[in-house]
TORVEX-721261 format. One record per residue (C-alpha): z, x, y; residue in one letter; chain. Coordinates in steps of 0.25 Angstrom, whole numbers. Each point is the difference from the previous one (the first is absolute). Example, Ala and Ser with C-alpha at 12.3 -4.5 7.8 and 13.67 -1.06 7.14 Angstrom:
% TORVEX-721261
+-------+-------+-------+-----+-------+
!    pz !    px !    py ! res ! chain !
+-------+-------+-------+-----+-------+
!    31 !    49 !   -18 !   a !     A !
!    -2 !     6 !    14 !   s !     A !
+-------+-------+-------+-----+-------+
END
This chain:
% TORVEX-721261
+-------+-------+-------+-----+-------+
!    pz !    px !    py ! res ! chain !
+-------+-------+-------+-----+-------+
!     0 !     0 !     0 !   x !     A !
!    -3 !     5 !    14 !   x !     A !
!     1 !    -4 !    15 !   x !     A !
!    -8 !     5 !    12 !   x !     A !
!     7 !    12 !     7 !   x !     A !
!    -9 !     5 !    11 !   x !     A !
!   -12 !     8 !     3 !   x !     A !
!    -4 !    11 !   -11 !   x !     A !
!    -1 !    14 !     4 !   x !     A !
!   -11 !     6 !    -9 !   x !     A !
!    -3 !    13 !     8 !   x !     A !
!   -14 !    -3 !    -5 !   x !     A !
!   -11 !     8 !     8 !   x !     A !
!   -15 !    -1 !    -2 !   x !     A !
!    -6 !     8 !   -11 !   x !     A !
!   -15 !    -4 !     1 !   x !     A !
!    -9 !     7 !    -9 !   x !     A !
!    11 !     3 !   -10 !   x !     A !
!    -3 !   -12 !    -8 !   x !     A !
!    -4 !   -15 !     0 !   x !     A !
!    13 !    -3 !     7 !   x !     A !
!     8 !     7 !    10 !   x !     A !
!    11 !     4 !    -9 !   x !     A !
!    -5 !     0 !   -14 !   x !     A !
!   -11 !     9 !    -5 !   x !     A !
!    -7 !     2 !   -13 !   x !     A !
!    14 !     4 !    -7 !   x !     A !
!    11 !    -7 !     7 !   x !     A !
!     6 !     5 !    13 !   x !     A !
!    -2 !    15 !     3 !   x !     A !
!     2 !     9 !    12 !   x !     A !
!     9 !    10 !     7 !   x !     A !
!    14 !    -3 !    -4 !   x !     A !
!     7 !     3 !    13 !   x !     A !
!   -11 !    -8 !     8 !   x !     A !
!    -4 !   -12 !    -8 !   x !     A !
!    11 !    -2 !   -10 !   x !     A !
!    12 !    -2 !    10 !   x !     A !
!    12 !    -6 !    -5 !   x !     A !
!    -3 !   -13 !     8 !   x !     A !
!   -14 !    -1 !    -6 !   x !     A !
!     5 !     2 !   -14 !   x !     A !
!    11 !   -10 !     1 !   x !     A !
!   -10 !   -10 !     6 !   x !     A !
!   -10 !     3 !   -10 !   x !     A !
!    11 !    -2 !   -11 !   x !     A !
!     4 !   -14 !     6 !   x !     A !
!   -15 !    -4 !     0 !   x !     A !
!    -2 !     4 !   -14 !   x !     A !
!    13 !    -9 !    -4 !   x !     A !
!    -5 !   -11 !     9 !   x !     A !
!   -14 !     0 !    -6 !   x !     A !
!     2 !     3 !   -14 !   x !     A !
!    15 !    -3 !    -4 !   x !     A !
!     4 !   -12 !     9 !   x !     A !
!    10 !    -4 !   -10 !   x !     A !
!     5 !    14 !    -3 !   x !     A !
!    -3 !     8 !   -12 !   x !     A !
!     0 !    15 !    -4 !   x !     A !
!    -7 !    12 !     5 !   x !     A !
!    -1 !    13 !    -7 !   x !     A !
!    -2 !    12 !     9 !   x !     A !
!    -4 !    15 !    -3 !   x !     A !
!    -4 !    11 !     9 !   x !     A !
!    -6 !    14 !    -1 !   x !     A !
!     6 !    13 !     5 !   x !     A !
!    -3 !    -1 !    15 !   x !     A !
!    12 !     3 !     9 !   x !     A !
!    -2 !   -13 !     7 !   x !     A !
!     0 !    -8 !   -12 !   x !     A !
!    15 !    -3 !    -1 !   x !     A !
!     1 !    -5 !    14 !   x !     A !
!   -12 !    -9 !    -2 !   x !     A !
!     6 !    -5 !   -13 !   x !     A !
!    13 !    -3 !     7 !   x !     A !
!    -8 !    -8 !    11 !   x !     A !
!    -7 !    -8 !   -11 !   x !     A !
!    13 !    -3 !    -7 !   x !     A !
!     6 !    -5 !    13 !   x !     A !
!   -11 !    -9 !     3 !   x !     A !
!    -1 !    -5 !   -14 !   x !     A !
!    14 !    -3 !    -3 !   x !     A !
!     3 !    -6 !    14 !   x !     A !
!   -11 !   -10 !    -5 !   x !     A !
!     7 !    -4 !   -13 !   x !     A !
!    -8 !    10 !    -9 !   x !     A !
!     7 !     8 !   -11 !   x !     A !
!    -5 !    14 !     0 !   x !     A !
!     0 !    10 !   -12 !   x !     A !
!    -3 !    15 !     4 !   x !     A !
!    -7 !     9 !   -10 !   x !     A !
!     1 !    12 !     9 !   x !     A !
!   -10 !    11 !     0 !   x !     A !
!   -11 !    -4 !   -11 !   x !     A !
!   -15 !    -1 !    -1 !   x !     A !
!    -7 !   -12 !     6 !   x !     A !
!    -5 !    -5 !   -13 !   x !     A !
!    14 !     0 !    -6 !   x !     A !
!     3 !   -11 !    10 !   x !     A !
!   -12 !    -8 !    -4 !   x !     A !
!     5 !     2 !   -14 !   x !     A !
!    15 !    -3 !     3 !   x !     A !
!    -3 !   -12 !     8 !   x !     A !
!    -5 !    -8 !   -12 !   x !     A !
!    11 !     6 !    -9 !   x !     A !
!    11 !    -3 !     9 !   x !     A !
!    -5 !   -14 !     3 !   x !     A !
!     0 !     3 !    15 !   x !     A !
!    -8 !    -8 !    10 !   x !     A !
!    -5 !    11 !     8 !   x !     A !
!    -2 !    15 !    -1 !   x !     A !
!     0 !     9 !    12 !   x !     A !
!    -3 !    15 !     1 !   x !     A !
!     3 !     9 !    12 !   x !     A !
!   -11 !    10 !    -1 !   x !     A !
!   -12 !     5 !     8 !   x !     A !
!    -7 !     5 !   -13 !   x !     A !
!    -8 !    12 !     2 !   x !     A !
!     3 !     1 !    15 !   x !     A !
!     7 !    11 !     7 !   x !     A !
!    16 !     1 !     0 !   x !     A !
!     1 !    -6 !    14 !   x !     A !
!    -7 !   -13 !    -4 !   x !     A !
!     6 !   -11 !    -8 !   x !     A !
!    -3 !   -14 !    -5 !   x !     A !
!     3 !   -13 !    -7 !   x !     A !
!    -7 !    -5 !   -12 !   x !     A !
!     2 !   -14 !    -5 !   x !     A !
!    -1 !    -5 !   -15 !   x !     A !
!     1 !   -14 !    -5 !   x !     A !
!     7 !    -6 !   -12 !   x !     A !
!    -9 !     6 !   -11 !   x !     A !
!    -1 !    13 !     7 !   x !     A !
!   -14 !    -1 !     7 !   x !     A !
!    -1 !     3 !    15 !   x !     A !
!     0 !   -12 !     9 !   x !     A !
!   -14 !    -5 !     5 !   x !     A !
!    -4 !     2 !    14 !   x !     A !
!     1 !   -15 !     3 !   x !     A !
!    15 !     1 !    -4 !   x !     A !
!     2 !    12 !     9 !   x !     A !
!    -6 !    -7 !    12 !   x !     A !
!    10 !   -11 !    -2 !   x !     A !
!    11 !    10 !     0 !   x !     A !
!    -5 !     7 !    12 !   x !     A !
!    -1 !   -14 !     8 !   x !     A !
!    15 !    -2 !    -4 !   x !     A !
!     4 !    13 !     6 !   x !     A !
!     0 !    -5 !    14 !   x !     A !
!     6 !   -14 !    -3 !   x !     A !
!    14 !    -3 !     5 !   x !     A !
!    11 !     6 !    -8 !   x !     A !
!     8 !    -9 !    -9 !   x !     A !
!    14 !    -1 !    -5 !   x !     A !
!     2 !    -1 !   -15 !   x !     A !
!    12 !    -7 !    -6 !   x !     A !
!     1 !    10 !   -11 !   x !     A !
!     0 !    16 !     0 !   x !     A !
!    -7 !     7 !   -12 !   x !     A !
!     6 !    10 !    -9 !   x !     A !
!    -3 !    15 !    -2 !   x !     A !
!     0 !     7 !   -13 !   x !     A !
!    -6 !    12 !    -6 !   x !     A !
!   -10 !    -1 !   -12 !   x !     A !
!     6 !     6 !   -12 !   x !     A !
!    -8 !    11 !    -7 !   x !     A !
!   -13 !    -3 !     8 !   x !     A !
!    -6 !    13 !    -2 !   x !     A !
!     3 !     1 !   -15 !   x !     A !
!    -5 !   -14 !    -2 !   x !     A !
!   -13 !     3 !     6 !   x !     A !
!    -1 !    13 !    -8 !   x !     A !
!     2 !    -9 !   -13 !   x !     A !
!   -11 !    -9 !     4 !   x !     A !
!   -10 !    12 !     2 !   x !     A !
!     5 !     5 !   -14 !   x !     A !
!    -3 !   -13 !    -6 !   x !     A !
!   -14 !     0 !     6 !   x !     A !
!    -2 !    14 !    -6 !   x !     A !
!     4 !    -5 !   -14 !   x !     A !
!    -9 !   -12 !     0 !   x !     A !
!   -12 !    10 !     4 !   x !     A !
!     5 !    10 !   -10 !   x !     A !
!     1 !    11 !    10 !   x !     A !
!     5 !    13 !    -5 !   x !     A !
!    -1 !    12 !    10 !   x !     A !
!     6 !    10 !   -10 !   x !     A !
!    -6 !    14 !     3 !   x !     A !
!    -4 !    -3 !    14 !   x !     A !
!     4 !     8 !    12 !   x !     A !
!     0 !    -8 !    13 !   x !     A !
!     3 !     3 !    14 !   x !     A !
!     6 !   -13 !     7 !   x !     A !
!     0 !     0 !    15 !   x !     A !
!     9 !   -11 !     5 !   x !     A !
!    -3 !     3 !    15 !   x !     A !
!    15 !     0 !     3 !   x !     A !
!     0 !   -15 !    -2 !   x !     A !
!     5 !   -11 !    -8 !   x !     A !
!    -7 !     4 !   -13 !   x !     A !
!     9 !    13 !    -1 !   x !     A !
!    11 !    -6 !    -8 !   x !     A !
!    -9 !    -8 !    -9 !   x !     A !
!   -13 !     7 !    -3 !   x !     A !
!     4 !    14 !    -6 !   x !     A !
!     9 !    -6 !   -10 !   x !     A !
!    -9 !   -11 !    -5 !   x !     A !
!   -11 !    11 !    -3 !   x !     A !
!    11 !     8 !    -7 !   x !     A !
!     4 !   -12 !    -8 !   x !     A !
!   -15 !    -1 !    -5 !   x !     A !
!     0 !    14 !    -5 !   x !     A !
!    -6 !     8 !    11 !   x !     A !
!     5 !    13 !     6 !   x !     A !
!     2 !    -3 !    15 !   x !     A !
!     0 !     9 !    12 !   x !     A !
!     5 !    -8 !    12 !   x !     A !
!    -5 !     2 !    13 !   x !     A !
!     5 !    -5 !    14 !   x !     A !
!     9 !    -9 !    -9 !   x !     A !
!    13 !    -1 !     8 !   x !     A !
!     4 !   -11 !    10 !   x !     A !
!    -3 !     6 !    13 !   x !     A !
!    -5 !   -11 !     9 !   x !     A !
!    -2 !     9 !    12 !   x !     A !
!   -11 !     7 !    -8 !   x !     A !
!    -6 !   -12 !    -8 !   x !     A !
!   -15 !     2 !    -1 !   x !     A !
!     0 !    12 !     9 !   x !     A !
!   -10 !    10 !    -7 !   x !     A !
!     2 !    -6 !   -13 !   x !     A !
!    -3 !   -11 !   -10 !   x !     A !
!   -12 !    -9 !    -1 !   x !     A !
!    -5 !     3 !    15 !   x !     A !
!     1 !    15 !    -2 !   x !     A !
!    -5 !     5 !   -14 !   x !     A !
!    -1 !    15 !     3 !   x !     A !
!    15 !     3 !    -4 !   x !     A !
!    -1 !    -8 !   -13 !   x !     A !
!   -13 !     6 !    -4 !   x !     A !
!     5 !    14 !     3 !   x !     A !
!    12 !    -3 !    -9 !   x !     A !
!    -8 !    -5 !   -11 !   x !     A !
!    -8 !    14 !     0 !   x !     A !
!    13 !     8 !     2 !   x !     A !
!     8 !    -7 !   -11 !   x !     A !
!   -12 !    -1 !   -10 !   x !     A !
!     2 !   -15 !     0 !   x !     A !
!   -10 !   -10 !    -6 !   x !     A !
!     1 !    -9 !    12 !   x !     A !
!     6 !    -3 !    14 !   x !     A !
!     5 !   -14 !     3 !   x !     A !
!     2 !    -3 !    15 !   x !     A !
!     7 !   -13 !     5 !   x !     A !
!     2 !    -5 !    15 !   x !     A !
!    13 !    -2 !     6 !   x !     A !
!     3 !   -14 !    -6 !   x !     A !
!    -7 !     3 !   -14 !   x !     A !
!   -10 !   -12 !     1 !   x !     A !
!   -12 !     9 !    -1 !   x !     A !
!    -4 !    13 !    -8 !   x !     A !
!   -10 !    11 !     0 !   x !     A !
!    -3 !    10 !   -12 !   x !     A !
!    -5 !    14 !     2 !   x !     A !
!    -3 !    12 !    -9 !   x !     A !
!     2 !    14 !     4 !   x !     A !
!   -15 !     2 !     3 !   x !     A !
!    -1 !   -10 !    12 !   x !     A !
!    -4 !   -12 !    -8 !   x !     A !
!     6 !   -13 !     6 !   x !     A !
!     1 !   -12 !    -9 !   x !     A !
!     1 !   -11 !    11 !   x !     A !
!     1 !   -15 !    -1 !   x !     A !
!   -14 !    -2 !    -2 !   x !     A !
!    -1 !     9 !   -12 !   x !     A !
!    13 !    -6 !    -6 !   x !     A !
!    -6 !   -14 !     1 !   x !     A !
!   -13 !     5 !    -7 !   x !     A !
!     8 !     7 !   -11 !   x !     A !
!     9 !   -12 !    -2 !   x !     A !
!   -11 !   -10 !     0 !   x !     A !
!    -8 !     8 !   -10 !   x !     A !
!    12 !     1 !    -9 !   x !     A !
!     4 !   -14 !     1 !   x !     A !
!   -14 !    -5 !    -3 !   x !     A !
!    -1 !     9 !   -12 !   x !     A !
!    12 !    -6 !    -5 !   x !     A !
!    -5 !   -14 !     2 !   x !     A !
!    11 !    -2 !    11 !   x !     A !
!    -9 !    -2 !    12 !   x !     A !
!    -3 !   -14 !     2 !   x !     A !
!    -7 !    -3 !     9 !   x !     A !
!    -7 !    13 !     0 !   x !     A !
!     3 !     2 !    15 !   x !     A !
!     9 !     8 !     9 !   x !     A !
!     5 !    -3 !    14 !   x !     A !
!    -2 !    12 !    10 !   x !     A !
!    -1 !     1 !    15 !   x !     A !
!   -11 !     2 !    10 !   x !     A !
!     4 !    15 !     0 !   x !     A !
!    -2 !     2 !   -15 !   x !     A !
!   -11 !     9 !    -4 !   x !     A !
!   -15 !    -5 !    -3 !   x !     A !
!     0 !    11 !   -11 !   x !     A !
!    11 !    -8 !    -7 !   x !     A !
!    -7 !   -13 !     2 !   x !     A !
!   -13 !     5 !    -6 !   x !     A !
!     7 !     7 !   -11 !   x !     A !
!     7 !   -13 !    -4 !   x !     A !
!   -12 !    -8 !     1 !   x !     A !
!    -7 !     9 !   -10 !   x !     A !
!    12 !    -5 !    -9 !   x !     A !
!    -2 !   -14 !     3 !   x !     A !
!    13 !     0 !     9 !   x !     A !
!    -1 !    -7 !    13 !   x !     A !
!     7 !     5 !    13 !   x !     A !
!     6 !   -11 !     9 !   x !     A !
!     3 !     5 !    14 !   x !     A !
!    11 !    -4 !     9 !   x !     A !
!     5 !     4 !    14 !   x !     A !
!     9 !    12 !     0 !   x !     A !
!    14 !    -2 !    -5 !   x !     A !
!     6 !    -2 !   -14 !   x !     A !
!     5 !   -14 !     4 !   x !     A !
!   -14 !    -4 !     2 !   x !     A !
!    -4 !     7 !   -13 !   x !     A !
!    11 !    -8 !    -8 !   x !     A !
!    -3 !   -13 !     6 !   x !     A !
!   -15 !     1 !    -4 !   x !     A !
!     4 !     5 !   -14 !   x !     A !
!     8 !   -13 !    -2 !   x !     A !
!   -11 !    -8 !     6 !   x !     A !
!   -11 !     6 !    -9 !   x !     A !
!     9 !     2 !   -12 !   x !     A !
!    -2 !    15 !     0 !   x !     A !
!    10 !     9 !    -7 !   x !     A !
!    -1 !    13 !     8 !   x !     A !
!    -3 !     4 !    14 !   x !     A !
!     3 !     9 !    11 !   x !     A !
!    -3 !    10 !    11 !   x !     A !
!    -6 !    14 !     1 !   x !     A !
!    13 !     4 !     7 !   x !     A !
!     7 !    -2 !   -13 !   x !     A !
!     6 !   -14 !     0 !   x !     A !
!    -3 !    -5 !   -14 !   x !     A !
!     4 !   -13 !    -5 !   x !     A !
!     1 !    -3 !   -15 !   x !     A !
!     2 !   -15 !     1 !   x !     A !
!     5 !    -2 !   -14 !   x !     A !
!    12 !    10 !     3 !   x !     A !
!     2 !    -2 !    15 !   x !     A !
!    -4 !    -8 !    12 !   x !     A !
!    -1 !    12 !    10 !   x !     A !
!    -4 !    14 !     0 !   x !     A !
!     9 !     9 !    -8 !   x !     A !
!    -2 !    15 !     1 !   x !     A !
!     9 !     4 !   -12 !   x !     A !
!    -5 !   -11 !    -9 !   x !     A !
!   -15 !     4 !     3 !   x !     A !
!     2 !    14 !    -3 !   x !     A !
!     7 !    -3 !   -13 !   x !     A !
!   -12 !   -10 !    -4 !   x !     A !
!   -11 !    10 !     4 !   x !     A !
!     7 !    11 !    -8 !   x !     A !
!     2 !    -9 !   -12 !   x !     A !
!   -15 !    -4 !     0 !   x !     A !
!    -5 !    14 !     0 !   x !     A !
!    10 !     5 !   -11 !   x !     A !
!    -4 !   -12 !    -9 !   x !     A !
!   -14 !     4 !     1 !   x !     A !
!     3 !    14 !    -3 !   x !     A !
!    -6 !     6 !    13 !   x !     A !
!     5 !     5 !    13 !   x !     A !
!     1 !    -9 !    12 !   x !     A !
!    -8 !    10 !     8 !   x !     A !
!   -11 !    -1 !   -10 !   x !     A !
!    -1 !   -15 !     2 !   x !     A !
!     1 !     1 !    15 !   x !     A !
!   -12 !     9 !     0 !   x !     A !
!    -9 !   -10 !    -7 !   x !     A !
!     1 !    -9 !    12 !   x !     A !
!   -10 !     6 !    11 !   x !     A !
!     5 !    -4 !    14 !   x !     A !
!    -9 !     0 !    13 !   x !     A !
!     5 !    10 !    11 !   x !     A !
!     9 !    -8 !    10 !   x !     A !
!     5 !     5 !    13 !   x !     A !
!    11 !    -6 !     8 !   x !     A !
!     4 !     2 !    15 !   x !     A !
!    11 !    -7 !     8 !   x !     A !
!     0 !    -3 !    15 !   x !     A !
!    13 !    -2 !     7 !   x !     A !
!    -3 !   -13 !     7 !   x !     A !
!    10 !   -10 !     7 !   x !     A !
!   -10 !   -12 !    -3 !   x !     A !
!    -8 !     4 !   -13 !   x !     A !
!    -4 !   -14 !    -4 !   x !     A !
!    -6 !    -2 !    14 !   x !     A !
!    -8 !    13 !     0 !   x !     A !
!    -5 !    -3 !   -14 !   x !     A !
!    -6 !   -13 !     4 !   x !     A !
!    -7 !     5 !    12 !   x !     A !
!   -15 !    -2 !     1 !   x !     A !
!    -2 !    14 !     3 !   x !     A !
!     8 !     5 !   -11 !   x !     A !
!    -7 !    -9 !   -10 !   x !     A !
!   -13 !     6 !     5 !   x !     A !
!     4 !    14 !    -3 !   x !     A !
!     5 !    -4 !   -14 !   x !     A !
!   -14 !    -6 !    -3 !   x !     A !
!    -6 !    13 !     5 !   x !     A !
!     8 !     8 !    -9 !   x !     A !
!    -2 !    -9 !   -12 !   x !     A !
!   -15 !     1 !     2 !   x !     A !
!     1 !    15 !     0 !   x !     A !
!     8 !     1 !   -13 !   x !     A !
!    -9 !    -9 !    -8 !   x !     A !
!     1 !   -12 !    -9 !   x !     A !
!    10 !     6 !    -9 !   x !     A !
!     9 !     4 !    11 !   x !     A !
!    11 !    -8 !     7 !   x !     A !
!     8 !     0 !    13 !   x !     A !
!    14 !    -7 !     0 !   x !     A !
!     6 !    -2 !    14 !   x !     A !
!    14 !    -7 !     1 !   x !     A !
!    12 !    -1 !     7 !   x !     A !
!    12 !     6 !    -7 !   x !     A !
!    10 !   -10 !    -5 !   x !     A !
!    12 !     9 !     1 !   x !     A !
!    -3 !     9 !    12 !   x !     A !
!    -7 !     0 !    13 !   x !     A !
!   -12 !     7 !    -5 !   x !     A !
!   -15 !    -3 !    -2 !   x !     A !
!    -4 !     4 !   -13 !   x !     A !
!   -14 !     5 !    -4 !   x !     A !
!    -6 !     2 !   -14 !   x !     A !
!   -14 !     5 !    -2 !   x !     A !
!    -5 !     0 !   -14 !   x !     A !
!   -13 !     7 !    -4 !   x !     A !
!    -7 !     7 !   -12 !   x !     A !
!    -1 !    13 !     7 !   x !     A !
!    13 !     7 !     4 !   x !     A !
!    -5 !     7 !    12 !   x !     A !
!    -7 !   -12 !     6 !   x !     A !
!    13 !    -8 !    -3 !   x !     A !
!     9 !    10 !     8 !   x !     A !
!   -10 !     2 !    11 !   x !     A !
!    -2 !   -15 !     3 !   x !     A !
!    15 !    -3 !    -1 !   x !     A !
!     3 !    11 !    10 !   x !     A !
!   -11 !    -6 !     9 !   x !     A !
!     5 !   -14 !    -1 !   x !     A !
!    14 !     4 !     3 !   x !     A !
!    -4 !     8 !    13 !   x !     A !
!    -9 !   -12 !     4 !   x !     A !
!    12 !   -10 !    -2 !   x !     A !
!    10 !     9 !     7 !   x !     A !
!    -6 !    -4 !    13 !   x !     A !
!     2 !   -15 !    -3 !   x !     A !
!    14 !     2 !    -4 !   x !     A !
!     4 !     8 !    13 !   x !     A !
!    -7 !   -10 !     9 !   x !     A !
!     7 !   -11 !    -7 !   x !     A !
!    13 !     6 !     1 !   x !     A !
!    -2 !     2 !    15 !   x !     A !
!    -5 !   -14 !     2 !   x !     A !
!   -13 !     6 !     6 !   x !     A !
!   -13 !    -8 !    -2 !   x !     A !
!    -6 !     3 !   -14 !   x !     A !
!   -12 !     9 !     1 !   x !     A !
!   -13 !    -6 !    -4 !   x !     A !
!    -8 !     7 !   -12 !   x !     A !
!    -9 !     7 !     9 !   x !     A !
!    12 !     6 !     9 !   x !     A !
!     8 !     4 !   -13 !   x !     A !
!   -11 !     9 !    -6 !   x !     A !
!     7 !    13 !     6 !   x !     A !
+-------+-------+-------+-----+-------+
END
């Protein structure tokens, strides 16, 4: 029960270009912890979540990664939720996919993760999961955001706060059960496991040891001030070098919250999400377990993978960027596997969201059960060269839609040919305009990506200064 109390204090500033709405992006709320996620904003957001999703009370499960701002953001969430009549269960530092799993197991109504995923330490964010562990839809997030600025309410009851018992151990048990079903035995393997100073640190090394591997942990301590800095899935050089130095079979690199993974060998080969999708789809199809014969990927996934799958009578269905978009399309199409090139892979039979540790276990098991090295399977999938560039931009979605910008993109598309692609999009997590050029020729790909970035930089600068946007003729430079 609630009564009107007075005007709300959201602290919500405009975030145009970061997502479809001003607060939520492609993966929840994300930004500089000290600038965006103020105590006032987080409390208001928590109350809006309760008002929108749990008006009669309920239970929310909260976890976080290792960032130093995590405890104070968690405390503000707890204050906002409990003052709105919601019971809170705290899981502590734990990978994001563990919350997706525990929400269902605990019978919670909502899961919340305090994390900015692969972003730098000064950033943080808030991700939301529904009763079954799936991320909320954009429509639901927009309803929550609309409620942030509504008047505050006084609740008749205050929620309770408790810690979840053995949260990490229960998640590890779940991973071992998946491995047992898939008959995964890693005996004799030597793995370098890079945890990016993040939430996977207390989970991943032990799980791989339990499956029989000799593990060399790397960046596997809870040091939130160093999360993702020069390590993990966004910086693969340290783990690749450690594989060479240790004589290991493979390196496994997670991001800060453990929902995505990339694999590397000691020779520079990167097994990204596209190759993982190809390996998994081929294996499942061979076992008669890929029905329908399709996967879901995003607009950034490689054409080389799409053509390779087509040769095997497997269809690639594309969605906008974001593992939430991938999952909901998987459900819509009845597809069992989907993901992103960045390493978010969803095995829908096992989990409703990307899980880096689970993905690594399943991929290693597929290779072992075929009696081949994972790197050998990866090399069978030819990928087109891709070149990515980022442009810092205060209004990326505005710039991306400008007529002059679209004209430049069409020009580059003509130059790279019919089997080339240009993807231009506003980041869903940062104030950045992202450019991706794909072409059959690597030199042409690099050249046109650099050319496009230089051309679009002028539009970004003029947009930021509110000057008139140049015409196509005046922007030739």
